[in-house]
C-alpha positions as CSV (number, residue, x, y, z in Angstrom):
1,M,-56.8,10.7,14.1
2,N,-55.7,8.5,17.0
3,Q,-52.9,6.0,16.4
4,K,-52.8,2.8,18.3
5,K,-49.7,2.6,20.5
6,D,-47.9,-0.6,21.4
7,S,-48.2,-1.6,25.0
8,P,-45.0,-1.8,27.1
9,T,-45.1,-5.6,26.9
10,E,-45.4,-5.6,23.1
11,S,-42.6,-3.0,22.8
12,S,-40.3,-5.2,24.9
13,K,-41.1,-8.3,22.8
14,S,-40.4,-6.3,19.7
15,K,-37.0,-5.2,21.0
16,I,-36.1,-8.7,22.1
17,K,-37.1,-10.1,18.7
18,S,-34.9,-7.5,17.0
19,L,-31.9,-8.5,19.1
20,F,-32.3,-12.2,18.1
21,E,-33.6,-11.9,14.5
22,I,-32.4,-15.0,12.7
23,H,-32.7,-16.9,9.4
24,G,-34.2,-20.1,10.8
25,P,-33.3,-22.5,8.0
26,V,-29.6,-21.8,8.5
27,F,-29.5,-20.9,12.2
28,W,-31.3,-23.9,13.7
29,P,-29.7,-26.7,11.6
30,S,-26.3,-25.2,12.4
31,V,-27.1,-25.1,16.2
32,I,-28.4,-28.6,16.1
33,L,-25.4,-30.1,14.3
34,I,-23.0,-28.2,16.6
35,S,-24.9,-29.4,19.7
36,L,-24.8,-33.0,18.5
37,L,-21.0,-32.8,18.1
38,I,-20.6,-31.3,21.6
39,A,-22.9,-33.9,23.1
40,G,-21.1,-36.7,21.3
41,T,-17.7,-35.4,22.5
42,I,-18.9,-35.3,26.1
43,I,-20.6,-38.7,26.0
44,A,-17.7,-40.4,24.2
45,G,-15.2,-39.3,26.9
46,D,-11.7,-40.7,26.4
47,A,-12.8,-42.5,23.2
48,A,-13.4,-39.1,21.5
49,E,-9.7,-38.4,21.1
50,E,-9.1,-41.7,19.3
51,L,-12.1,-41.1,17.1
52,F,-11.0,-37.6,16.2
53,N,-7.5,-38.9,15.3
54,S,-9.0,-41.6,13.1
55,V,-11.2,-39.1,11.2
56,R,-8.2,-36.7,10.7
57,V,-5.9,-39.5,9.4
58,G,-8.6,-41.0,7.2
59,I,-9.5,-37.8,5.4
60,T,-5.9,-36.6,5.0
61,E,-4.7,-39.9,3.6
62,S,-7.5,-40.2,1.0
63,A,-7.9,-36.6,0.0
64,T,-4.3,-35.3,-0.2
65,W,-4.5,-35.0,-4.0
66,L,-7.7,-33.0,-3.9
67,F,-6.5,-30.5,-1.4
68,V,-3.2,-30.0,-3.3
69,I,-5.0,-29.5,-6.6
70,G,-7.6,-27.2,-5.0
71,V,-5.3,-24.7,-3.4
72,N,-3.3,-24.4,-6.6
73,I,-6.4,-23.7,-8.6
74,F,-7.4,-21.0,-6.1
75,I,-4.1,-19.1,-6.6
76,G,-4.5,-19.4,-10.4
77,F,-8.0,-18.0,-10.4
78,S,-7.1,-15.1,-8.1
79,L,-4.2,-14.1,-10.3
80,Y,-6.3,-14.5,-13.4
81,F,-9.0,-12.2,-12.0
82,A,-6.4,-9.6,-11.0
83,F,-4.5,-9.4,-14.4
84,S,-7.3,-10.0,-16.8
85,K,-9.9,-7.5,-18.1
86,Y,-11.7,-7.9,-14.8
87,G,-9.0,-6.3,-12.8
88,A,-10.4,-2.7,-13.3
89,I,-13.8,-3.6,-11.9
90,R,-14.4,-1.8,-8.6
91,L,-16.1,-3.5,-5.7
92,G,-19.3,-1.5,-5.1
93,G,-19.4,0.2,-8.5
94,Q,-17.1,2.5,-10.4
95,N,-17.8,5.5,-8.1
96,S,-17.4,3.6,-4.9
97,E,-14.7,4.8,-2.4
98,P,-12.8,2.6,0.2
99,E,-14.4,2.7,3.6
100,F,-11.1,2.2,5.5
101,S,-7.6,3.5,5.0
102,T,-5.1,1.1,3.3
103,M,-3.2,0.7,6.6
104,A,-6.3,-0.1,8.6
105,W,-7.4,-2.5,5.9
106,F,-4.1,-4.4,6.0
107,A,-4.2,-4.4,9.8
108,M,-7.7,-5.9,9.9
109,L,-7.2,-8.6,7.2
110,F,-3.8,-9.6,8.7
111,S,-5.2,-9.9,12.3
112,A,-8.2,-11.9,11.2
113,G,-6.2,-14.0,8.7
114,M,-3.6,-15.8,10.8
115,G,-2.4,-13.9,13.9
116,I,-2.7,-16.7,16.4
117,G,-1.1,-19.2,14.0
118,L,1.9,-17.0,13.4
119,M,2.5,-16.7,17.2
120,F,2.2,-20.5,17.6
121,F,4.2,-21.8,14.6
122,A,6.8,-19.1,14.0
123,V,9.5,-20.9,16.0
124,A,7.9,-24.4,16.3
125,E,7.5,-25.2,12.6
126,P,11.0,-24.3,11.2
127,M,12.5,-26.2,14.2
128,W,10.3,-29.3,13.5
129,H,11.2,-29.3,9.8
130,L,14.9,-29.0,10.8
131,L,14.5,-32.1,12.9
132,Y,12.5,-34.1,10.4
133,P,13.3,-32.6,6.9
134,P,11.1,-34.2,4.2
135,H,13.4,-33.5,1.3
136,A,17.0,-33.5,2.8
137,D,19.3,-35.3,5.2
138,V,19.1,-34.4,8.9
139,G,21.8,-31.9,9.8
140,S,22.5,-30.9,6.2
141,T,22.4,-27.4,4.7
142,G,19.5,-28.6,2.6
143,A,17.6,-29.4,5.8
144,V,18.0,-25.8,7.0
145,R,16.8,-24.4,3.6
146,D,13.9,-26.8,3.7
147,A,12.9,-25.7,7.2
148,M,12.2,-22.2,6.0
149,G,11.1,-23.1,2.5
150,I,8.3,-25.4,3.6
151,T,7.2,-23.0,6.3
152,F,6.9,-20.4,3.7
153,L,4.9,-22.8,1.5
154,H,2.4,-23.4,4.3
155,W,2.0,-19.7,5.3
156,G,2.5,-18.0,1.9
157,L,0.6,-17.5,-1.3
158,H,-1.5,-20.7,-1.0
159,A,-3.1,-19.6,2.2
160,W,-3.8,-16.0,1.0
161,G,-4.8,-17.3,-2.4
162,V,-7.7,-19.2,-0.8
163,Y,-8.7,-16.1,1.2
164,A,-8.4,-13.8,-1.9
165,V,-10.7,-15.7,-4.2
166,V,-13.3,-16.3,-1.5
167,G,-13.2,-12.7,-0.3
168,L,-13.4,-11.4,-3.8
169,A,-16.4,-13.5,-4.6
170,L,-18.3,-12.5,-1.5
171,A,-17.5,-8.8,-2.0
172,F,-18.4,-8.7,-5.6
173,F,-21.8,-10.4,-5.3
174,A,-22.7,-8.3,-2.2
175,F,-21.5,-4.9,-3.4
176,N,-21.9,-5.1,-7.2
177,R,-24.8,-7.5,-7.6
178,K,-26.6,-6.2,-4.5
179,L,-27.1,-9.7,-3.0
180,P,-26.9,-10.5,0.7
181,L,-23.4,-10.8,2.1
182,S,-23.8,-14.6,2.4
183,F,-22.0,-17.6,1.0
184,R,-25.1,-18.6,-1.0
185,S,-24.9,-15.4,-3.0
186,V,-21.7,-16.3,-4.8
187,F,-23.6,-19.1,-6.6
188,Y,-26.2,-16.9,-8.1
189,P,-24.9,-17.3,-11.7
190,L,-25.1,-21.1,-11.3
191,L,-28.3,-21.5,-9.2
192,G,-30.2,-18.3,-9.9
193,E,-33.2,-17.8,-7.5
194,R,-32.6,-21.3,-6.1
195,I,-30.1,-19.7,-3.8
196,N,-33.1,-18.6,-1.7
197,G,-34.2,-22.2,-1.2
198,W,-32.8,-25.3,0.4
199,M,-29.6,-25.3,-1.8
200,G,-28.6,-21.8,-0.5
201,D,-29.4,-22.8,3.1
202,L,-27.2,-25.9,2.8
203,I,-24.3,-23.8,1.4
204,D,-24.6,-21.4,4.3
205,I,-24.8,-24.2,6.9
206,L,-21.6,-25.7,5.5
207,A,-20.0,-22.2,5.7
208,V,-21.1,-21.8,9.3
209,L,-19.7,-25.2,10.3
210,A,-16.4,-24.7,8.4
211,T,-16.0,-21.2,10.0
212,L,-16.8,-22.5,13.5
213,F,-14.4,-25.4,13.5
214,G,-11.6,-23.6,11.7
215,L,-11.9,-20.9,14.3
216,A,-12.1,-23.4,17.1
217,T,-8.7,-24.8,16.0
218,S,-7.1,-21.3,16.2
219,L,-8.7,-20.6,19.6
220,G,-7.4,-24.0,20.9
221,L,-3.9,-23.2,19.6
222,G,-4.0,-19.7,21.2
223,A,-5.2,-21.1,24.5
224,S,-2.5,-23.8,24.7
225,Q,0.3,-21.3,23.8
226,A,-1.0,-18.6,26.2
227,G,-1.1,-21.3,28.9
228,A,2.4,-22.4,28.0
229,G,3.6,-18.8,28.3
230,M,1.9,-18.4,31.7
231,E,3.6,-21.6,32.9
232,Y,7.0,-20.4,31.6
233,V,6.7,-16.9,33.0
234,F,4.5,-17.2,36.1
235,G,4.9,-20.9,37.0
236,L,1.2,-21.8,36.5
237,E,0.6,-25.4,35.3
238,N,-0.4,-25.4,31.6
239,S,-3.3,-27.7,32.2
240,V,-6.5,-28.1,30.2
241,T,-8.2,-26.3,33.1
242,L,-6.0,-23.2,32.6
243,Q,-6.6,-23.3,28.9
244,V,-10.3,-23.5,29.3
245,I,-10.2,-20.5,31.7
246,I,-8.2,-18.6,29.1
247,I,-10.9,-19.4,26.5
248,V,-13.6,-18.2,28.9
249,V,-11.9,-14.9,29.7
250,V,-11.0,-14.1,26.1
251,T,-14.5,-15.1,24.9
252,A,-16.0,-12.7,27.4
253,I,-13.8,-9.9,26.0
254,A,-14.6,-10.9,22.4
255,V,-18.3,-10.7,23.3
256,V,-17.8,-7.0,24.3
257,S,-15.8,-6.3,21.2
258,V,-18.3,-8.0,18.8
259,V,-21.2,-6.0,20.3
260,L,-19.2,-2.7,19.7
261,G,-18.9,-3.7,16.0
262,I,-16.2,-3.3,13.4
263,D,-15.3,0.4,13.8
264,K,-15.1,0.5,17.6
265,G,-14.2,-3.2,18.3
266,V,-12.4,-5.2,15.6
267,K,-10.7,-2.2,13.9
268,V,-9.3,-0.8,17.2
269,L,-8.0,-4.2,18.4
270,S,-6.6,-5.1,14.9
271,E,-4.6,-1.8,14.8
272,F,-3.4,-2.5,18.3
273,N,-2.2,-6.0,17.3
274,I,-0.3,-4.7,14.3
275,R,1.5,-2.0,16.3
276,V,2.5,-4.5,19.1
277,A,3.5,-7.1,16.6
278,A,5.6,-4.6,14.7
279,L,7.4,-3.6,18.0
280,F,7.8,-7.3,18.7
281,L,9.4,-8.0,15.4
282,L,11.6,-4.9,15.5
283,F,12.9,-6.1,18.9
284,I,14.0,-9.4,17.4
285,L,15.6,-7.7,14.5
286,I,17.6,-5.5,16.7
287,V,18.7,-7.9,19.5
288,G,18.7,-11.0,17.4
289,P,21.1,-12.1,14.7
290,T,20.1,-9.2,12.4
291,L,22.2,-10.0,9.4
292,Y,21.2,-13.7,9.5
293,I,17.5,-12.8,9.8
294,L,17.6,-10.4,6.8
295,S,19.7,-12.8,4.7
296,S,17.4,-15.6,5.6
297,F,14.4,-13.6,4.6
298,V,15.9,-12.9,1.1
299,Q,17.3,-16.3,0.5
300,S,14.4,-18.2,1.8
301,T,12.0,-16.2,-0.2
302,G,14.1,-16.9,-3.3
303,H,14.3,-20.6,-2.5
304,Y,10.5,-20.7,-2.0
305,L,9.8,-19.0,-5.4
306,Q,12.5,-21.0,-7.2
307,N,11.0,-24.3,-5.9
308,F,7.4,-23.1,-5.9
309,A,6.0,-25.6,-8.5
310,S,7.8,-28.5,-6.9
311,Y,6.7,-27.6,-3.3
312,A,3.1,-26.8,-4.5
313,T,2.5,-30.1,-6.2
314,W,4.3,-32.5,-3.9
315,T,2.0,-35.2,-2.5
316,Q,4.6,-37.6,-1.0
317,T,3.4,-40.4,-3.4
318,F,6.9,-41.9,-3.9
319,E,8.2,-41.5,-0.4
320,E,7.3,-43.1,2.9
321,G,6.2,-41.1,5.9
322,N,3.2,-39.0,7.0
323,F,4.6,-35.5,6.5
324,M,1.8,-34.5,4.1
325,T,-1.0,-35.7,6.3
326,T,0.5,-34.2,9.4
327,W,1.5,-30.9,8.1
328,T,0.6,-29.7,4.5
329,V,-2.8,-31.2,4.1
330,F,-3.8,-30.0,7.6
331,Y,-2.8,-26.5,6.6
332,W,-4.7,-26.6,3.3
333,A,-7.8,-27.9,5.1
334,W,-7.4,-25.3,7.9
335,W,-7.1,-22.4,5.4
336,I,-10.1,-23.7,3.4
337,S,-12.2,-24.1,6.6
338,W,-11.2,-20.6,7.6
339,S,-12.0,-19.2,4.1
340,P,-15.7,-18.4,4.8
341,Y,-14.7,-16.5,7.9
342,V,-11.6,-14.7,6.7
343,G,-13.1,-14.2,3.2
344,M,-16.3,-12.7,4.4
345,F,-14.6,-10.5,6.9
346,I,-12.2,-9.2,4.2
347,A,-15.1,-8.7,1.9
348,R,-16.9,-6.6,4.5
349,I,-13.9,-4.2,4.8
350,S,-13.0,-4.0,1.1
351,K,-15.7,-2.0,-0.6
352,G,-14.3,0.6,-3.0
353,R,-11.2,-1.3,-4.1
354,T,-10.7,-2.6,-7.6
355,V,-10.4,-6.4,-8.2
356,K,-6.7,-6.0,-9.0
357,Q,-6.0,-3.9,-5.8
358,F,-8.0,-6.4,-3.8
359,V,-6.2,-9.5,-5.1
360,L,-2.7,-8.1,-5.0
361,G,-3.3,-6.5,-1.6
362,V,-4.5,-9.7,-0.1
363,L,-1.9,-11.9,-1.8
364,I,1.3,-10.0,-1.6
365,V,1.5,-7.7,1.4
366,P,0.4,-10.2,4.1
367,T,2.6,-12.9,2.5
368,M,5.7,-10.7,2.6
369,V,5.0,-9.6,6.2
370,T,4.4,-13.3,7.1
371,F,7.7,-14.2,5.5
372,L,9.5,-11.5,7.4
373,W,7.9,-12.6,10.7
374,M,8.9,-16.2,10.1
375,S,12.4,-15.2,9.2
376,G,12.7,-13.0,12.4
377,F,11.5,-15.7,14.8
378,G,12.1,-18.9,12.9
379,G,15.4,-17.6,11.5
380,S,16.7,-16.6,14.9
381,A,15.8,-20.1,16.2
382,L,17.6,-21.7,13.3
383,Y,20.7,-19.5,13.9
384,L,20.9,-20.4,17.6
385,E,20.3,-24.1,16.9
386,T,22.8,-24.5,14.1
387,A,25.4,-22.4,15.8
388,G,25.2,-24.5,18.9
389,I,24.2,-21.6,21.2
390,A,20.9,-23.1,22.3
391,E,19.0,-26.4,21.9
392,I,15.7,-25.0,20.8
393,A,14.8,-27.9,18.5
394,A,14.8,-30.5,21.3
395,A,12.6,-28.2,23.4
396,V,10.2,-27.8,20.5
397,E,10.0,-31.6,20.1
398,A,9.2,-31.9,23.7
399,D,6.5,-29.2,23.7
400,Q,5.7,-27.0,20.7
401,T,3.7,-24.5,22.8
402,T,6.7,-23.3,24.7
403,S,8.9,-22.7,21.6
404,L,8.4,-19.0,21.3
405,F,9.1,-18.4,25.0
406,I,12.3,-20.5,24.9
407,L,13.5,-18.4,22.0
408,L,12.8,-15.2,23.9
409,D,14.7,-16.5,26.9
410,Q,17.9,-16.3,24.8
411,F,17.6,-12.5,24.5
412,P,17.6,-9.6,26.9
413,L,14.4,-8.6,28.7
414,S,13.0,-12.1,28.3
415,I,10.4,-11.6,31.1
416,V,9.1,-8.4,29.5
417,T,9.0,-9.8,26.0
418,S,7.3,-13.1,27.2
419,I,4.6,-11.1,28.9
420,L,4.2,-9.0,25.8
421,A,3.9,-12.2,23.7
422,I,1.2,-13.5,26.0
423,I,-0.7,-10.2,25.6
424,L,-0.3,-10.3,21.8
425,I,-1.5,-13.9,21.7
426,L,-4.6,-13.1,23.7
427,S,-5.3,-10.0,21.6
428,F,-5.1,-11.9,18.4
429,F,-7.3,-14.5,20.1
430,V,-10.0,-11.8,20.6
431,T,-9.8,-10.4,17.1
432,S,-10.1,-13.9,15.6
433,S,-13.1,-14.7,17.8
434,D,-15.1,-11.5,17.2
435,S,-14.2,-11.4,13.5
436,G,-15.5,-14.9,13.2
437,S,-18.6,-14.1,15.2
438,L,-19.5,-11.2,12.9
439,V,-19.2,-13.6,9.9
440,I,-21.3,-16.4,11.4
441,D,-23.8,-13.7,12.5
442,G,-24.3,-12.6,9.0
443,L,-24.7,-16.2,7.7
444,T,-27.3,-17.1,10.3
445,S,-29.3,-13.8,10.1
446,G,-29.9,-13.8,6.3
447,G,-26.7,-12.1,5.1
448,K,-27.2,-8.8,7.0
449,L,-24.2,-6.5,7.1
450,H,-25.1,-5.4,10.6
451,S,-26.6,-8.4,12.4
452,P,-28.6,-8.2,15.7
453,A,-26.5,-7.8,18.9
454,G,-28.1,-10.8,20.5
455,I,-27.0,-13.1,17.7
456,R,-23.5,-11.7,17.9
457,V,-23.3,-12.5,21.6
458,F,-24.7,-16.0,21.0
459,W,-22.1,-17.0,18.4
460,A,-19.1,-15.4,20.1
461,S,-20.0,-17.5,23.2
462,T,-20.6,-20.6,21.1
463,E,-17.2,-20.4,19.5
464,G,-15.6,-20.4,22.9
465,I,-17.7,-23.3,24.1
466,V,-16.9,-25.4,21.1
467,A,-13.2,-24.7,21.4
468,A,-13.2,-25.5,25.1
469,I,-15.2,-28.8,24.8
470,L,-13.1,-30.1,21.8
471,L,-9.9,-29.2,23.8
472,I,-11.2,-31.2,26.8
473,G,-12.5,-34.0,24.7
474,G,-9.6,-34.6,22.3
475,G,-7.0,-31.9,22.6
476,L,-5.5,-30.4,19.5
477,S,-6.2,-33.6,17.5
478,A,-9.9,-33.0,18.0
479,L,-9.6,-29.4,16.8
480,Q,-7.6,-30.4,13.8
481,A,-10.1,-33.1,12.9
482,G,-12.9,-30.6,13.1
483,A,-11.1,-28.2,10.7
484,I,-10.1,-31.0,8.2
485,S,-13.6,-32.6,8.3
486,T,-15.3,-29.3,7.3
487,G,-12.5,-28.4,4.9
488,L,-13.0,-31.5,2.7
489,P,-16.5,-30.7,1.4
490,F,-15.6,-27.0,1.2
491,V,-12.9,-27.7,-1.4
492,L,-15.6,-28.7,-3.9
493,V,-17.8,-25.8,-2.9
494,L,-14.9,-23.3,-3.5
495,L,-14.1,-24.9,-6.9
496,F,-17.7,-24.3,-8.1
497,M,-17.4,-20.8,-6.6
498,C,-14.5,-19.9,-8.8
499,Y,-16.5,-20.7,-11.9
500,S,-19.5,-18.8,-10.6
501,L,-17.4,-15.7,-9.9
502,Q,-15.9,-15.8,-13.4
503,K,-19.5,-15.7,-14.8
504,G,-20.5,-12.9,-12.5
505,L,-17.4,-10.8,-13.4
506,E,-18.0,-11.4,-17.1
507,R,-21.5,-10.1,-16.9
508,E,-20.3,-7.0,-14.9
509,Y,-17.6,-6.3,-17.5
510,R,-20.1,-6.5,-20.4
511,E,-22.5,-4.2,-18.6
512,H,-19.7,-1.7,-17.8
513,L,-18.5,-1.9,-21.4
514,S,-22.0,-1.3,-22.6
515,K,-22.4,1.8,-20.4
516,T,-19.1,3.2,-21.5
517,K,-20.0,2.8,-25.1
518,E,-23.3,4.5,-24.5
519,K,-21.6,7.4,-22.8
520,E,-19.2,7.7,-25.6
521,R,-22.1,7.7,-28.1
522,E,-23.9,10.4,-26.2
523,S,-20.8,12.5,-26.0
524,Y,-20.3,12.1,-29.7
525,Q,-23.9,13.1,-30.4
526,E,-23.6,16.2,-28.2
527,L,-20.4,17.2,-30.0
528,V,-22.1,16.9,-33.4
529,Q,-25.1,18.9,-32.2
530,R,-22.7,21.7,-31.0
531,L,-20.9,21.8,-34.4
532,L,-24.2,21.9,-36.2
533,S,-25.6,24.7,-34.0
534,K,-22.4,26.8,-34.6
535,R,-22.8,26.4,-38.4
536,K,-26.4,27.7,-38.2
């Protein structure tokens, strides 16, 4: 019997369609909204920066209390899930095995989580808090303690608590309830089949926008710091033009990486990042003020834990100033806007781990490594500043982007380490971009674990374009405004998500308990039958 074969033209069309297979109700509204923002930024010209600043200040001033409550609730829920009866539930089912080794898992979640930010703020933030301490007098010992304590607050458990609860929800509903790896899926216990309608589409559109603008902020920070390093080392002017060129080049590399996928692209680069970062930190520990760094790590961690409740609930209600709106609320909004991206990426690589392993792995290990990193670079800067060896704080106040390179200049092999820092910044830049692309690909292609190559290329390119245009149109203020604007509605989304996850885990626990009792009953019946047969 003859079978009808597709013509070459039909075959080509089929291949092209498979490369660009999308979920239209999410893909097109996301593209339209992003295009409108880009067009508005270009048309507004110089007025764009003022507008972005107004948006950022307005949201942070009115919603400080909501962000503070939200991030604390997320930590509480993640710890509750880990240490409750749900902790033994395994993502993917009780017989599921981890896809990646523990070391590869840590490397990928750390590289995706905050690599660029650590490079940018490790020196700049402690120095800035030393200059303008919110809880102590300038020049006092309290100001030095505050400098590290507040930095730990911004980069510690709160950030990873947001990632943990989002990543857990996405992994659980995808691997245990067999739903698409999409943000809408985590609301199935609340919405039921309605997640497949306009409500689910709206949730995924918000996740796409939050991911894109949170990622654009990181790409902008990475480009500005890499440009500062090139100016410091090679004498190139750190202009917006140079930063845009950096974004274009890195985006091109990210496109190649994202096409290769997780195993050949993201995983390889993430492990490279961790190895280089470990060498970088080891260098500072050896040539820097070693005892001061280690002592700072221990004491600052203790200070952070001792004052955790006070730090975590401070809203600057009874004091003057704009510290909360400039720093803390920006961070909370940034982490929340990043949570769909980092959470979904962590979910994709975490199948086979128990809820307890997942939460503690995501919360504790990256937090402690981050604290050690901040102590190494920020602690060295504090030592040089307070000992009068170098004036790093003044340089940071003049230009935050050069802070890391000014610190490296105080130690041997400064040219080599500065070049290494630029390479590491760019490499973190690539892993952030392609990890984010893989996440948005999944959201806009219907929750597929392996989205079409054409869509991956499209979103990797779009991220670079958005970061470049916002950088041109309003600088870092525009990038921060984008992250905060999308972070605000997502606080409410994540709060509902926590409740939905609890309902899902409860159902999973009851089903597992029922199966266990059934097996025990069957085993008991088999034993009785054996005993009876022996008597006969």
